[in-house]
C-alpha positions as CSV (number, residue, x, y, z in Angstrom):
1,M,-31.9,36.4,60.6
2,T,-34.9,34.1,59.5
3,T,-35.8,34.0,55.8
4,L,-39.7,34.8,55.4
5,D,-41.7,32.3,53.4
6,F,-43.8,33.4,50.3
7,E,-47.1,33.3,51.9
8,T,-45.7,35.7,54.6
9,I,-44.0,38.4,52.5
10,D,-47.0,38.4,50.2
11,M,-49.3,38.9,53.2
12,L,-47.0,41.6,54.9
13,S,-46.9,43.3,51.1
14,K,-50.9,43.5,51.0
15,G,-51.2,44.5,54.5
16,I,-48.2,47.3,54.2
17,T,-49.7,48.7,51.0
18,Q,-53.3,49.1,52.6
19,F,-52.0,50.3,55.9
20,A,-49.5,52.6,54.4
21,F,-50.6,53.5,50.7
22,R,-54.3,52.5,49.9
23,S,-55.7,53.6,53.2
24,G,-54.5,57.2,52.8
25,P,-55.2,60.4,50.5
26,I,-54.9,57.8,47.4
27,E,-58.2,56.8,48.5
28,E,-60.1,59.8,48.7
29,M,-58.4,60.9,45.2
30,H,-59.8,57.8,43.9
31,S,-63.0,58.1,45.3
32,R,-63.2,61.7,43.6
33,G,-62.6,60.4,40.3
34,K,-59.2,61.8,40.1
35,L,-57.9,57.7,39.6
36,T,-59.8,55.0,37.6
37,Q,-60.1,51.4,38.9
38,K,-57.5,50.4,36.4
39,D,-55.2,53.2,37.8
40,M,-55.7,52.0,41.3
41,K,-55.0,48.5,40.4
42,T,-51.8,49.4,38.6
43,L,-50.6,51.3,41.5
44,N,-51.7,48.8,44.2
45,K,-49.9,46.0,42.4
46,Y,-46.7,48.1,42.0
47,M,-46.6,49.0,45.4
48,V,-47.2,45.2,46.6
49,N,-44.5,44.1,44.1
50,R,-42.0,46.7,45.5
51,I,-42.8,46.1,49.3
52,A,-42.5,42.1,48.4
53,G,-39.3,42.7,46.8
54,L,-37.8,44.7,49.8
55,L,-39.1,42.4,52.2
56,T,-37.5,39.5,50.2
57,T,-34.1,41.4,50.2
58,I,-34.4,42.0,53.9
59,S,-35.3,38.5,54.6
60,K,-32.2,37.3,53.1
61,G,-30.1,39.3,54.8
62,D,-28.7,41.3,52.0
63,I,-28.3,44.4,53.9
64,A,-25.4,45.9,51.2
65,N,-28.0,45.8,48.3
66,I,-30.6,47.2,50.5
67,L,-28.5,50.3,51.5
68,K,-26.9,50.9,48.0
69,V,-30.6,50.8,46.6
70,L,-32.2,53.0,49.1
71,T,-29.3,55.2,49.4
72,F,-29.8,56.4,45.7
73,Y,-33.7,56.9,46.4
74,V,-32.8,59.2,49.3
75,S,-31.0,61.3,47.2
76,L,-34.1,61.9,44.9
77,S,-36.0,63.0,48.4
78,S,-33.4,65.4,50.0
79,D,-36.0,68.3,49.7
80,W,-38.6,66.4,51.6
81,D,-40.0,67.0,55.1
82,S,-38.8,64.7,57.9
83,C,-40.9,62.1,58.8
84,K,-43.1,62.0,61.7
85,P,-44.0,58.3,62.7
86,D,-48.0,57.5,62.9
87,T,-48.3,55.1,65.1
88,K,-51.5,55.4,66.6
89,E,-53.3,52.3,64.9
90,F,-50.7,50.1,67.0
91,Y,-51.7,51.1,70.2
92,L,-55.4,51.7,69.9
């Protein structure tokens, strides 16, 4: 596995955050005044940093730690609906 450099991780983290989080229902909540600009900045920064941490760990090939951490988080979401992959923007 090739290690990603910081600039690539930074770019991917921001792009994934915009794609999967900011351009979704959270934006409507923000535009309706349910979240302040400060709230959005806090949430965006949190998401970018968490995704960057995940991408950094993936890039290093540290699958054991990824599985350990994500297995815990999966246990917290056991009653969530199954995913429905949304790939429509990738095939415009």
